[in-house]
C-alpha positions, 0 to 999 in steps of 0.5 A, spaced: 884 665 192 880 658 189 882 654 184 877 652 179 879 645 176 875 644 170 878 651 167 884 651 170 883 658 173 885 661 179 880 666 182 883 672 186 879 677 189 881 683 194 878 690 195 875 691 189 868 688 186 873 685 180 874 678 180 881 676 177 883 670 173 889 667 172 889 661 167 895 656 170 895 652 163 896 658 159 900 662 164 897 668 163 891 673 166 885 673 163 880 679 163 877 680 170 870 680 171 865 684 175 860 680 179 856 685 183 855 692 185 858 691 192 864 696 193 869 690 194 869 682 194 874 679 199 872 672 200 871 667 194 870 660 194 868 654 190 862 650 192 864 643 191 857 640 190 855 644 184 862 648 182 858 655 183 863 660 185 861 663 191 863 671 193 862 675 199 864 681 203 867 681 210 865 687 213 869 690 219 864 689 224 865 681 222 858 681 218 858 677 212 855 678 206 854 672 200 853 673 193 853 667 188 
């Protein structure tokens, strides 16, 4: 999970390609979005310099694939 300060959204990912968003100001979920054609996204972080959402997939062999 990662918090995006300007939008007040909490971004969450799991074993699907969807990124779930929960707005902490409104107290409700927003529509999830699909950010990639990968089978799953299980790493999410926010670039502190640019505010870009970095997404990734850690495979069982400890290989890491990143998308942005």
